[in-house]
C-alpha positions, -999 to 999 in steps of 0.1 A, spaced: 517 -678 215 491 -663 194 473 -630 187 447 -623 158 427 -595 150 391 -594 143 379 -559 126 340 -554 131 317 -528 107 300 -513 143 310 -510 177 276 -534 180 290 -564 159 322 -563 181 302 -563 216 282 -595 201 318 -609 192 331 -606 224 295 -614 247 297 -650 225 333 -652 232 333 -649 266 305 -676 268 322 -697 246 354 -698 266 331 -699 299 320 -730 281 347 -750 276 364 -741 306 339 -755 329 336 -784 307 378 -789 308 377 -779 343 352 -775 363 355 -741 365 361 -707 346 383 -682 356 375 -645 340 390 -613 348 365 -586 340 378 -552 319 368 -515 333 367 -486 312 336 -474 285 328 -510 263 324 -529 292 284 -520 296 274 -535 261 289 -565 268 270 -568 301 239 -561 285 243 -590 261 254 -615 285 225 -611 309 197 -619 275 184 -648 285 197 -670 259 233 -665 269 226 -658 309 212 -698 304 238 -709 286 263 -709 310 264 -723 347 275 -689 363 276 -706 399 310 -725 382 328 -690 373 352 -668 394 354 -632 387 381 -608 396 390 -580 378 421 -569 362 429 -536 370 409 -507 395 400 -469 403 408 -456 437 373 -451 441 346 -472 468 328 -499 448 293 -477 454 310 -452 428 302 -449 399 339 -448 384 342 -482 403 350 -509 372 334 -533 399 305 -515 410 291 -509 367 298 -552 368 279 -553 398 249 -536 386 247 -546 352 255 -578 351 267 -597 382 234 -589 405 216 -599 372 228 -636 361 214 -665 376 238 -689 401 266 -657 408 285 -670 440 291 -641 465 320 -660 478 329 -661 437 330 -621 435 365 -613 443 367 -569 443 402 -555 440 402 -529 468 420 -499 446 405 -479 474 422 -483 507 445 -468 527 473 -490 524 474 -498 482 510 -513 486 494 -536 509 459 -541 492 476 -553 459 498 -580 480 465 -595 499 448 -591 463 474 -615 455 472 -638 482 435 -638 470 436 -652 441 468 -675 449 439 -691 471 415 -690 445 438 -706 423 449 -731 448 484 -716 446 510 -706 469 506 -667 468 551 -662 463 552 -684 435 572 -679 409 546 -689 384 517 -666 383 484 -684 379 467 -690 344 431 -674 339 413 -686 313 403 -654 306 417 -620 308 389 -596 290 410 -558 281 401 -529 269 430 -503 254 430 -464 261 439 -435 233 477 -435 248 477 -470 242 476 -486 282 461 -512 291 443 -527 321 458 -499 347 496 -502 328 497 -467 314 529 -456 292 555 -447 316 541 -459 352 559 -479 370 542 -514 374 553 -520 336 591 -527 356 570 -553 377 588 -586 371 579 -601 404 544 -593 413 508 -604 404 487 -570 411 504 -540 422 495 -499 433 501 -479 403 502 -439 395 493 -430 365 512 -403 353 487 -387 328 458 -391 346 472 -379 385 455 -410 396 464 -439 420 449 -472 400 456 -509 415 461 -534 379 475 -565 373 507 -568 359 522 -583 326 535 -614 342 500 -621 355 486 -609 321 507 -631 301 502 -662 318 465 -663 305 457 -691 287 432 -659 268 428 -630 268 405 -609 249 409 -570 235 381 -554 229 385 -514 215 361 -491 194 363 -462 184 388 -432 158 406 -426 190 417 -460 186 432 -459 154 468 -448 165 479 -471 189 461 -499 173 482 -489 136 513 -491 165 505 -524 178 497 -539 146 528 -530 126 551 -552 150 559 -521 177 564 -533 216 567 -494 227 530 -492 234 517 -518 270 485 -530 252 514 -542 229 537 -563 253 502 -580 264 511 -618 246 495 -645 260 487 -682 248 460 -665 229 449 -630 224 423 -620 206 417 -582 196 385 -576 187 380 -540 171 357 -522 148 365 -506 115 364 -471 129 396 -484 153 420 -491 127 412 -460 109 428 -464 70 449 -495 78 409 -513 77 
């Protein structure tokens, strides 16, 4: 396992690095394995990265027909809600990229009435796409899981104190976010940590305290528990604060 922190001067520079990293990972996976298994992030940073990915040079650099799009977490809202991670990705990215196959877009149904059944169904969908049994004790390996981090150190919808943090068997779980008082659906640590690569994108001074804790080696916060084969943190100067 490797974990690397790259500090860039501005949020714009972070977005550029994230877009380039995603394109490189996609090209490498398609060349080696014939397709790119990608889990998209939610939060405030993806729109800037999406805008760069749809620019002609990057859009033309990847065979998007060979990309499977999934989500690491989702809010309890319909897909056309402005807060929907899926909805943001669809309008800013998926509808604007050439060659994206509708069948390769796998929305996480966090708005389902039976959340546990929906989480199990999404796990089964992941297993189907990877061609593995849905009850496999070993999660499949995404080529890239893109994550963000909140000011409380959460990632995906793994919040401090949430029940999903303790999950060791399921790949996807419905979980209550105590600090927000809302339901979410999320990838669990076993699935995240099975990835070939994880890319964190975090910007802003409000991330300085949790990032300082993580860089010190503490495993107290949810984001600190992510230890994939390759874990890259792309952060701006404000996010590292005095530790820059």
